[in-house]
N, C-alpha and C positions, 0 to 999 in steps of 0.2 A: 504494500499500500504506499503510495507516494503522498506524503503530507505536505510537500512543498508547494506553496502557491505559485501560480503562473503569473509572473510580473510582466507588465506591458506599459510602455510609456506612450500616452495618447495626447494629441493635441499640443504637440510641442514643435518648436522650430529648430530643435537640435539636429545635428547631422547623425547619421547612423552610428558613427564612432562615438559621439558624445552620449547618445542614447544608450549604447552598449556599456559605456563607462558608468553612467548613472545606475543602470540596472545591476551591474557587477558590484558597485558600492552598496546598494541596498541589500543585495543577497549576502554580501560579506557581513554587513551590519546585523542581519537576521541570524546568521550562523554564530557570530561572536556573542550575541546577547541571548541566545536561546537557552532555556534551562537545560541542565544535564538530563540525559535520559534516565528514566526510572530503572532501578535494578530489577532483574527479573524476579518474579514471585517465586518464593520457595515454600515447599511444604514443610509444616512444623514437624519436628522429630516425633516419633510415636510416643515418647515419654511426656512431652509437652501436650500432646493431644489427650492422652490418658488423664493427665492431671487436670486439664480444662474440663473434660467431660465429668470427671469425678467431682470437681468443685461445683459444677452446674447441677448435678443430680443429687446433691447433698442439701439437707436443711441446714442453714447457717447457724441455727441456735440448738441443733441436736435433738429436736422434737421428732418422735417417731410415730405419734398417733395423730 
């Protein structure tokens, strides 16, 4: 999936070289200021999963009835 926007300079009296330079500068700015990519999602370890499930299935005050 390509998330890059398609940049286009419209209504300008710039030469093709000038327009290309402007677009290149905007693309570089977008790359330089973009947030870092999110780390890949990891599955929790089986120990953490078991602890979370046990904590959810237990009564916090110890009532059994």
